[in-house]
C-alpha positions as CSV (number, residue, x, y, z in Angstrom):
1,X,26.8,-4.8,30.2
2,X,24.9,-7.7,27.6
3,X,25.7,-6.6,24.2
4,X,22.9,-8.3,22.3
5,X,20.2,-6.0,24.3
6,X,21.8,-3.4,22.8
7,X,21.5,-4.8,19.1
8,X,17.7,-5.9,19.9
9,X,15.7,-4.0,16.9
10,X,13.0,-1.3,18.6
11,X,11.9,0.5,15.7
12,X,10.5,-2.4,12.9
13,X,9.4,-1.9,9.4
14,X,6.7,-3.4,8.2
15,X,7.6,-2.8,4.4
16,X,11.1,-2.4,4.2
17,X,13.5,0.4,3.9
18,X,15.6,-1.8,0.9
19,X,12.3,-1.7,-0.7
20,X,11.2,2.1,-0.2
21,X,14.3,3.7,-1.3
22,X,13.5,2.2,-4.6
23,X,10.7,4.8,-4.8
24,X,12.7,7.7,-3.5
25,X,15.3,9.9,-3.9
26,X,18.7,10.6,-2.5
27,X,19.9,13.5,0.3
28,X,23.3,13.0,0.9
29,X,23.5,9.6,2.4
30,X,19.8,9.2,3.1
31,X,16.5,8.2,1.1
32,X,13.5,10.2,1.0
33,X,10.2,9.4,-0.2
34,X,6.9,11.5,-0.6
35,X,4.5,10.6,1.3
36,X,0.3,11.2,0.8
37,X,-2.1,10.2,3.9
38,X,-5.0,8.5,2.4
39,X,-8.2,10.8,2.5
40,X,-6.6,14.0,2.8
41,X,-5.9,17.1,0.5
42,X,-3.2,17.2,-1.3
43,X,-1.8,20.1,0.7
44,X,-0.9,17.4,3.4
45,X,1.6,15.6,1.2
46,X,5.2,15.7,2.9
47,X,8.5,14.2,2.5
48,X,10.0,11.7,4.6
49,X,13.0,9.8,5.1
50,X,12.8,6.1,4.6
51,X,13.5,5.1,8.4
52,X,10.5,7.2,9.6
53,X,7.8,5.9,8.0
54,X,6.0,2.3,7.7
55,X,7.5,1.3,11.1
56,X,6.1,0.7,14.8
57,X,8.3,0.0,18.1
58,X,8.5,-3.6,19.0
59,X,5.9,-4.5,16.1
60,X,7.4,-8.2,16.0
61,X,9.0,-8.5,19.2
62,X,8.2,-11.3,21.2
63,X,8.5,-12.6,25.0
64,X,11.4,-14.5,26.5
65,X,15.1,-14.3,25.9
66,X,16.8,-12.1,23.6
67,X,16.8,-14.8,20.6
68,X,13.2,-15.1,21.2
69,X,12.2,-11.7,21.2
70,X,14.2,-11.0,18.0
71,X,13.2,-14.3,16.3
72,X,10.7,-12.6,14.3
73,X,12.1,-10.0,13.2
74,X,15.0,-11.8,12.5
75,X,12.8,-14.2,10.0
76,X,11.7,-11.2,8.4
77,X,15.2,-9.8,7.5
78,X,16.5,-12.7,6.4
79,X,14.0,-13.3,4.0
80,X,13.6,-10.1,2.8
81,X,16.3,-7.6,3.7
82,X,19.2,-9.6,3.4
83,X,18.5,-11.4,-0.2
84,X,16.3,-8.5,-1.8
85,X,19.4,-6.1,-3.3
86,X,20.5,-9.1,-5.7
87,X,16.8,-10.2,-6.3
88,X,15.9,-6.8,-7.4
89,X,19.1,-6.6,-9.5
90,X,17.9,-9.9,-11.3
91,X,14.4,-8.8,-11.7
92,X,15.2,-5.5,-12.8
93,X,17.6,-6.6,-15.6
94,X,15.6,-7.0,-19.0
95,X,18.0,-9.6,-20.4
96,X,17.0,-12.2,-18.0
97,X,14.7,-14.5,-18.6
98,X,15.3,-17.4,-16.0
99,X,16.4,-17.5,-12.6
100,X,17.5,-20.9,-10.5
101,X,15.0,-22.4,-8.3
102,X,16.8,-21.1,-5.1
103,X,16.3,-17.5,-6.5
104,X,12.7,-18.0,-7.4
105,X,12.2,-19.2,-4.1
106,X,13.2,-16.3,-2.4
107,X,11.3,-13.9,-5.1
108,X,8.6,-15.7,-3.9
109,X,8.9,-15.5,-0.6
110,X,9.8,-11.5,-0.5
111,X,6.3,-10.8,-2.3
112,X,4.3,-13.1,0.0
113,X,5.9,-12.0,3.2
114,X,5.2,-8.7,2.4
115,X,1.8,-9.3,1.8
116,X,1.3,-10.5,5.0
117,X,3.8,-8.6,7.2
118,X,2.1,-5.7,6.9
119,X,0.4,-3.1,9.6
120,X,-2.9,-3.4,7.6
121,X,-3.7,-6.8,8.9
122,X,-3.3,-6.1,12.5
123,X,-5.3,-2.8,12.2
124,X,-7.9,-4.5,10.8
125,X,-8.5,-7.4,13.9
126,X,-7.8,-4.5,16.5
127,X,-10.4,-2.6,14.7
128,X,-12.7,-5.4,15.0
129,X,-12.1,-5.8,18.4
130,X,-12.3,-2.4,19.5
131,X,-15.7,-2.6,18.0
132,X,-16.8,-5.4,19.6
133,X,-15.7,-4.3,22.7
134,X,-17.3,-1.2,22.9
135,X,-21.0,-2.8,22.1
136,X,-20.1,-5.5,25.1
137,X,-19.0,-2.3,27.5
138,X,-21.9,-0.8,26.8
139,X,-24.1,-3.5,27.5
140,X,-22.3,-4.3,30.5
141,X,-23.0,-1.0,31.8
142,X,-26.5,-0.6,31.0
143,X,-27.1,-3.6,33.0
144,X,-24.9,-2.8,35.7
145,X,-22.9,-6.3,35.0
146,X,-19.3,-5.9,36.1
147,X,-17.6,-8.4,33.3
148,X,-18.8,-10.3,30.3
149,X,-17.7,-13.6,29.1
150,X,-15.1,-14.1,26.3
151,X,-15.3,-16.4,23.1
152,X,-13.6,-18.7,25.0
153,X,-15.5,-18.8,28.2
154,X,-13.2,-17.0,30.2
155,X,-14.8,-14.4,32.5
156,X,-13.3,-10.5,31.8
157,X,-13.9,-8.1,34.9
158,X,-14.7,-4.6,33.6
159,X,-15.0,-3.1,37.5
160,X,-13.4,0.0,37.1
161,X,-11.9,-0.3,33.8
162,X,-12.6,2.2,31.2
163,X,-13.1,1.5,27.6
164,X,-9.6,2.4,26.3
165,X,-8.0,0.2,29.0
166,X,-10.0,-3.0,27.8
167,X,-9.4,-2.2,24.2
168,X,-5.5,-1.9,25.0
169,X,-5.4,-4.9,27.3
170,X,-7.3,-6.8,24.3
171,X,-4.4,-5.5,21.8
172,X,-1.5,-6.5,23.4
173,X,-3.0,-10.1,24.3
174,X,-3.7,-10.7,20.5
175,X,-0.6,-9.0,19.0
176,X,1.8,-11.9,19.0
177,X,-0.7,-14.9,18.3
178,X,-1.9,-12.7,15.2
179,X,1.9,-11.6,13.8
180,X,3.1,-15.2,14.8
181,X,-0.2,-16.6,12.5
182,X,1.0,-14.3,9.7
183,X,4.1,-15.8,9.3
184,X,2.9,-19.3,9.2
185,X,0.2,-18.3,6.7
186,X,2.8,-16.4,4.7
187,X,5.3,-19.5,5.1
188,X,2.4,-22.2,3.9
189,X,1.4,-20.2,0.8
190,X,5.3,-19.3,-0.1
191,X,5.5,-23.4,-0.7
192,X,2.4,-23.7,-2.7
193,X,3.3,-20.7,-4.7
194,X,6.6,-22.6,-6.1
195,X,5.0,-23.4,-9.2
196,X,3.7,-20.5,-10.4
197,X,4.8,-17.9,-13.1
198,X,7.0,-15.1,-12.2
199,X,5.7,-12.2,-14.5
200,X,7.6,-8.3,-14.6
201,X,5.8,-5.7,-16.1
202,X,8.1,-2.4,-17.1
203,X,6.9,0.9,-18.1
204,X,9.0,2.6,-21.0
205,X,7.4,6.0,-21.0
206,X,7.0,8.7,-18.3
207,X,4.6,7.5,-16.1
208,X,5.5,5.6,-12.7
209,X,4.3,3.3,-10.0
210,X,3.4,3.9,-6.8
211,X,3.1,1.8,-3.7
212,X,2.2,2.5,-0.6
213,X,2.1,1.1,3.3
214,X,0.3,-2.2,2.1
215,X,2.0,-2.4,-1.0
216,X,1.0,-6.1,-2.3
217,X,-2.2,-6.7,-3.4
218,X,-4.2,-9.8,-4.6
219,X,-6.2,-10.4,-7.6
220,X,-8.3,-13.4,-9.1
221,X,-10.0,-13.2,-12.4
222,X,-11.7,-16.3,-12.1
223,X,-13.8,-15.2,-9.0
224,X,-16.3,-12.2,-8.7
225,X,-15.0,-11.5,-5.4
226,X,-11.1,-11.6,-4.2
227,X,-10.6,-13.4,-0.9
228,X,-7.1,-12.2,0.4
229,X,-5.5,-15.8,1.0
230,X,-6.9,-17.7,-1.8
231,X,-3.9,-20.0,-3.1
232,X,-5.3,-19.2,-6.5
233,X,-4.7,-15.8,-6.7
234,X,-2.1,-13.4,-8.3
235,X,-0.2,-11.6,-6.3
236,X,1.1,-8.0,-7.6
237,X,4.0,-5.9,-5.8
238,X,5.4,-2.6,-7.4
239,X,9.2,-3.3,-7.0
240,X,10.3,0.4,-8.0
241,X,8.6,2.9,-10.1
242,X,9.4,1.5,-13.2
243,X,9.0,-2.2,-12.6
244,X,6.1,-4.1,-10.9
245,X,6.7,-7.9,-10.1
246,X,3.4,-10.5,-10.1
247,X,3.2,-14.3,-8.9
248,X,0.6,-15.7,-11.3
249,X,-0.7,-18.9,-10.9
250,X,0.9,-21.7,-13.7
251,X,0.5,-25.2,-14.6
252,X,3.3,-25.0,-17.3
253,X,6.0,-26.9,-15.0
254,X,8.2,-26.5,-17.9
255,X,8.3,-22.9,-17.8
256,X,8.6,-23.1,-14.4
257,X,11.5,-21.0,-13.6
258,X,11.1,-18.5,-16.8
259,X,10.2,-14.5,-16.0
260,X,7.8,-13.5,-18.5
261,X,8.7,-9.7,-19.0
262,X,6.3,-7.4,-20.3
263,X,5.7,-3.2,-21.5
264,X,2.2,-2.2,-19.3
265,X,0.4,0.6,-21.1
266,X,0.0,4.0,-19.4
267,X,-3.7,3.0,-19.1
268,X,-2.7,0.1,-16.9
269,X,-0.1,1.5,-15.1
270,X,-2.9,4.1,-13.9
271,X,-5.1,0.9,-12.6
272,X,-2.3,-0.6,-10.8
273,X,-1.7,2.8,-8.7
274,X,-5.9,3.2,-8.7
275,X,-5.4,-0.2,-6.7
276,X,-2.5,1.1,-4.3
277,X,-4.6,4.1,-3.3
278,X,-7.4,1.5,-2.5
279,X,-5.4,-1.2,-0.8
280,X,-3.2,0.9,1.0
281,X,-3.6,1.4,5.2
282,X,-2.7,5.0,5.9
283,X,-0.4,6.4,3.2
284,X,1.0,6.0,-0.6
285,X,4.4,6.7,-1.6
286,X,5.8,8.0,-5.1
287,X,6.6,10.8,-6.8
288,X,4.8,13.7,-6.5
289,X,2.9,13.9,-10.0
290,X,2.0,10.3,-10.1
291,X,0.5,11.1,-6.3
292,X,-1.7,13.9,-7.6
293,X,-2.7,11.6,-10.9
294,X,-3.8,9.2,-8.8
295,X,-5.8,10.6,-6.1
296,X,-7.7,12.9,-9.1
């Protein structure tokens, strides 16, 4: 039996478990979190083992042999899961005010890859494709046409096919190119953002940060509307219920590897938690009290 096949990752977490556990609580040897589905009533809040959320079977699995199929999953694991616990210790140590260039690159890699790897971007492109296909399908049926022409000039037959079959085929065709594009874009942005500041915000009161299935959000104070992939953006990621990390554009290279530490006010915490609610794909994660306060 080929042992490598036995180690192929089936359930792939687009928000890593090593990250999620810092918003949860321990039961025996497992970590659990409170989860609230977006746009539902508070009665729908539930507890979940961190292994069972923010995951999808074979989300990043590529084609080919074992090494090829695992390539993307292994890259994400090396960038985030392997180094994150030690980086987390640095970021939450209030006495550390400077990091090595290597650690800074790892920290920026963690927040940028988290921004690009989540399921939300794939869901949005799938929703766009679904709507477009539905319109095309209706027109074809209306005029009794058995095919349509895609943007590349290829004729796509709809004869004997349901709209759901066409949608699934489109999702299968676009998944791998899209997730590879996400990674390539992230790697490029990681290099560009090496000059940015590292800001760590701390809560000293009773309030807590919440997170979500799309935990990194972008902001640009110099533009009316933030474009998610603008190199001038600041990116924010709560790393626990008491700490939030941001990478912020900076031109002062003399302070390039410093960690700027600040205390966040209660009002600022509430605004950050509201951003998580607005930014999430399907659900938010955190303490029951903070979830209830956020959805009011």
